[in-house]
Each structure stands twice: as structure tokens, then as C-alpha cells.
C-alpha positions in Angstrom: -10.7 61.8 -27.8 -13.1 58.8 -26.9 -15.7 59.3 -24.2 -14.6 57.4 -21.1 -17.1 54.6 -20.1 -17.6 54.3 -16.4 -19.5 51.6 -14.6 -21.2 52.6 -11.3 -22.7 50.4 -8.6 -23.3 50.2 -4.8 -22.1 47.5 -2.6 -25.6 47.1 -1.1 -28.9 46.1 -2.4 -31.0 47.1 0.7 -34.0 49.2 -0.1 -33.1 52.8 0.6 -29.4 52.0 1.0 -27.2 55.2 1.6 -24.6 53.6 -0.7 -27.1 53.6 -3.6 -27.8 57.2 -3.1 -24.0 57.9 -3.1 -23.7 55.9 -6.4 -26.5 58.0 -7.9 -24.8 61.3 -6.9 -21.5 59.9 -8.4 -23.2 58.8 -11.6 -24.6 62.5 -12.0 -21.2 64.1 -11.5 -19.5 61.6 -13.8 -22.1 62.4 -16.6 -21.8 66.2 -15.9 -18.0 65.7 -16.5 -18.6 64.0 -19.8 -18.4 60.2 -19.0 -20.7 57.7 -20.6 -22.1 56.2 -17.5 -23.7 52.8 -16.8 -25.4 52.4 -13.4 -26.2 48.8 -12.3 -27.3 47.2 -9.2 -25.8 44.0 -7.9 -29.4 42.6 -7.3 -29.4 41.9 -11.1 -26.4 39.7 -10.7 -27.3 37.1 -7.8 -24.4 34.8 -7.0 -23.9 31.8 -4.7 -21.3 32.2 -1.9 -17.8 31.8 -3.4 -16.8 28.1 -2.9 -14.1 26.4 -4.9 -15.7 23.1 -4.5 -19.0 24.7 -6.1 -16.8 26.2 -8.9 -15.1 22.9 -9.6 -18.6 21.0 -9.7 -20.6 23.7 -11.6 -18.1 26.1 -13.0 -18.1 30.0 -12.7 -21.8 31.1 -12.3 -23.2 32.8 -15.5 -24.0 36.0 -13.6 -20.3 36.4 -12.7 -19.4 36.0 -16.4 -21.9 38.5 -17.4 -20.8 41.0 -14.7 -17.1 40.4 -15.8 -18.0 41.2 -19.3 -19.7 44.3 -18.4 -16.8 45.4 -16.4 -14.4 44.7 -19.3 -16.6 47.0 -21.6 -15.9 49.9 -19.5 -12.8 52.1 -18.8 -13.3 52.3 -15.1 -15.6 51.6 -12.2 -16.9 53.5 -9.3 -17.9 51.6 -6.3 -20.1 53.2 -3.4 -19.9 50.9 -0.5 -21.4 50.8 2.9 -19.3 49.5 5.8 -20.2 46.4 7.7 -18.4 46.0 11.1 -15.6 48.2 9.8 -15.1 46.2 6.6 -16.6 45.2 3.2 -20.1 44.0 2.9 -20.3 40.3 2.0 -22.4 40.9 -1.1 -19.7 43.1 -2.5 -16.8 40.9 -1.6 -18.5 37.8 -3.0 -19.1 39.5 -6.4 -15.6 40.6 -6.5 -14.4 37.1 -5.7 -16.5 35.5 -8.3 -15.6 38.1 -11.0 -11.8 37.5 -10.1 -12.4 33.6 -11.1 -13.6 34.4 -14.5 -10.2 34.7 -16.1 -9.8 30.9 -15.3 -12.6 30.0 -17.9 -12.9 32.9 -20.2 -9.3 33.7 -20.9 -9.4 37.3 -19.7 -8.9 39.1 -16.4 -11.7 41.7 -16.2 -10.3 43.6 -13.2 -6.6 43.7 -14.1 -5.5 47.3 -14.9 -8.9 48.7 -14.6 -9.2 52.1 -12.9 -11.5 52.3 -9.9 -12.7 54.9 -7.5 -14.4 54.4 -4.1 -17.0 56.2 -2.1 -18.6 55.2 1.2 -21.5 56.5 3.1 -23.2 55.7 6.6 -25.3 57.4 9.0 -22.4 57.6 11.5 -19.5 60.0 11.8 -16.9 57.7 10.3 -18.9 57.8 6.8 -18.0 54.2 6.0 -14.4 55.1 5.3 -13.0 52.2 7.4 -14.5 49.6 5.2 -12.8 51.4 2.0 -9.3 50.5 3.5 -10.2 46.9 3.1 -12.0 47.3 -0.3 -8.9 49.2 -1.6 -6.7 46.3 -0.6 -8.9 43.7 -2.0 -9.2 45.5 -5.4 -5.4 46.2 -5.6 -4.9 42.4 -5.1 -7.0 41.9 -8.1 -4.5 44.3 -10.0 -6.9 47.2 -10.3 -5.6 50.8 -10.4 -7.6 52.3 -7.3 -7.3 56.1 -7.3 -6.2 57.9 -4.2 -9.2 60.6 -3.8 -12.3 59.1 -2.4 -15.5 60.6 -1.1 -17.1 59.5 2.3 -20.5 60.7 3.2 -21.1 60.9 7.0 -24.7 61.3 8.5 -26.0 60.2 5.2 -29.7 60.4 6.2 -29.4 64.2 5.9 -26.6 64.4 3.5 -28.6 64.4 0.3 -31.1 67.1 -1.1 -34.3 66.4 -2.7 -32.6 66.1 -6.1 -30.3 63.4 -4.7 -27.2 66.0 -4.7 -24.9 66.3 -1.8 -25.9 69.2 0.5 -22.4 70.0 1.7 -20.1 72.0 -0.4 -17.2 70.1 0.9 -18.6 66.8 0.0 -19.6 68.1 -3.5 -15.9 69.1 -4.2 -14.8 65.6 -3.0 -17.0 64.0 -5.4 -16.1 66.2 -8.4 -12.3 65.4 -7.6 -13.0 61.6 -7.3 -15.0 61.8 -10.7 -12.5 63.9 -12.4 -9.4 61.7 -11.3 -11.3 58.6 -12.3 -12.1 59.9 -15.7 -8.4 60.9 -16.3 -7.0 57.5 -15.0 -9.6 55.4 -16.8 -8.6 57.0 -20.0 -5.0 56.6 -19.2 -5.1 52.8 -18.2 -8.0 51.9 -20.6 -8.3 48.2 -21.1 -11.8 48.2 -22.5 -12.9 45.3 -24.5 -15.5 46.1 -27.0 -18.4 43.5 -27.2 
């Protein structure tokens, strides 16, 4: 059986972001469960604000094409997102919007049929989970197969141990389930395009 390739990234590039720590915890769990994990940061794929006039004038930015190709080379994605005003952070939404435009110029739809898992984190009691409803809807509109289990880390400043793992057993079990389900679905729906 082929090893599932999973791409992991956070929806924030803020220094010390809780979503980055959540993504790191997910990366470790996915690797422990046998996945081949690629961890990236959206800071390496800077993009202008999505604007169809800009797209018409200059085309889809090369960083969107690079990110789309990277996504296409994986069986699934795990996105760890913060919550901004009970919704999706603009950096993450902008990246998704640009990547969704790649199909118009590259001839492939990098998001369609791809399995995705969602995690969130915040220092509040809602754990960023309100933003995941919006993120789930956006990804489904992009024809992604978003799995049902998710992991939301509340009071994130105290949620991680010195090794970057989750302190609470309940959260560790949630993360295990998210990663296990993602690996299963990623292999079931694999649309990976080899470079």
C-alpha cells in the first residue's frame, strides 16, 4: 500500500501563532501514523489580494501556481487555522481563492476531490472552532472532501507541553482521530499528481 502524502500548514504566519503550534502537533501525529508529511508556511507563498482585474492584467501569480502544484502532489491537506472575528483569517482565504483560480490557466483543479482535515486553536474558550464552519464551507465549495472529525485547541497558551505535544488526553485523542481519518480518506480519494 502506498504511503499517504499529507501537506500541513497553518492559516497564520504570526510569530508564535497558536495555529502553527497546532500544525506542528498534527504533523508529528500524522508521521507517527505512517504518513509522509510536508510542513509548509504560507509566508513562503506571498500573494496579492485576490482581484480579478489583477488576474486579467497579470495572470495568476506564480506563488499560487507553486502552491497549487504542491497541493496536487499530496493526497490530503491538514489546515490548522486561527479564528479572526469568528471567521477565516484573510491570509488563508486569499491563498485558497488564488489556488482555486489555477485551474483556469494550468488545466488542473488542485483542490477538487482532495481530502482535507481542519484544526483550530485560540487562547479563548471557543478554541477557534467558529471559524472552522466558514473554512469548511469554503473548502467544500472548492470541491474538497472535508472530513468530519476536527480538533480545536482552547486556552492554547497553556495547551502544549515543552515538546510541542498536546497536554490534555482528550485533545490528544481528538488529534489522533483527525489524523487517522484524514489518512484513510486521503488514500480513498487520492488524486495525487506526481511531478
